[in-house]
N, C-alpha and C positions, 0 to 999 in steps of 0.2 A: 386382537381387538375384542374377541369374544369374552374376555375377562371383564370388560368395562362397557357393556352395551348402553348403559344409561349415559355416561359422559359422551360416548360416541353419538348418541341421539341428540344430546344438547349441542354438540359441535355442529351437527347437520342443521339443526334448527337455527343456530346462530348464523350459519352460512345463508339460510333462507331469509333471515332478518336483514342481513347485509344486502342480499339481492333485492329485497323489497324496498329498502332505502334507496338503492341505485335506480330502481324502476321509478320511484317517486320523483327523483331528480330528473330523470328522463321525461316523465310526463309534464313536469313543470317547465322544462326546456321547450318542449313543443307548445304547451299552452301559452307561455309568455314570450315565445319567440326569442329565446336566449341561445345564441349560436356558440358552439364550442370554439375555442377553449374558455370563453367568458365564465367567470364564477360570481358575477354580480349582475344585477338587473332588477327585476321585479322583487319586492320584499318576500313574497311567498316562495319564489325560487331560491332566494338566499337562505330562507328558513329550511327548505328541503335539503339544500346543500350542506348546511351546518349539521342537520340531523344525520346525514350520511357520514360526514367526516367525524363527528363526535362518536358515532356508533362504531365506526372503523377503529378509531383510536382506542376506544374502550375494549373492543374485541381483541386487539393485539395484546393487551395486558391480561385480559380475562382468560383466554384459552390456555396459556401456560399454567396459571395457578389452578385452573380446573383439573388439568391432567396431573399436576404434581400432587394435589390433594387426593385425587382418585387413586393414584399409584402408591402413595405413601401413608394414607390414613383410611379412606373409605370411599369406595366407588358409589355406594348407595347415597351417602351424604353429599358427595360431589354432585350427584344427579339432583338431589333435592335443592341444594343451594344454587346450583347452576340453573335450574328451572326458575327459581326465584329471581336470579340475576336477569335471566332472559325476560321474565315478566316485567321487571323494573325497567329494562331498556325499551320494551314495547310501550309501557306507560309513558316513559320519557318522550319517545318519538311522537306518540299520538298527542300528548299534551303540548309539546313544542309546536307541532303543526297547527293546532287549534289556537293556541295563545302562548307565545314564548315565555311569558311571565309565570306560567303554571308548570313549567318543566321540572322544577326543583324537587318535587316529591319523588318522581321516578328516578331522577339522578341520584338522590340521597339513598334510596332504597337499593339501587343497583350497586352503589359504592359500598354500602354495608355488606352486601353479599360478596363483593370482590374482597373486601377486607377479611371476612370470615374464611374465604377460600385461601387467601394468602397466609393468614396466621395459622390456619389448620394445616396447610401444606408444609409450612416451616416447622411446625411442631412434629409433624409426621417424619420429616427428614431428620431433625435433630434427635428424635426418639430412636430412629433407626441407626444413627451414627453412634449413639452412646448407650443404647438399650440392649 
């Protein structure tokens, strides 16, 4: 892990983002008296729940491409692009919580970062196979 401290830090920060999203859902459950296992109720609870689930879904796809990029192309650039992805996901979550109609910018930004990591990681692997 010492060879890739930047991506390791981004992985930890992503875990903290997931925890923050889960905590937000928990606070909304308490505030709006939504008893588990319900996933519907007050609109703000539903927004919090969707933020959590969307972030979890994106994280499952993000972490592999982050690490493939770091291992096959550049740990430094994986850290830079991973930081930007993380910023985009925070932007998405905050915008969604305030007004769901404004979440698009953060979503698009994080998806562009994901695409860059995916394409770069693919290039790094192909280059390693044939280079």
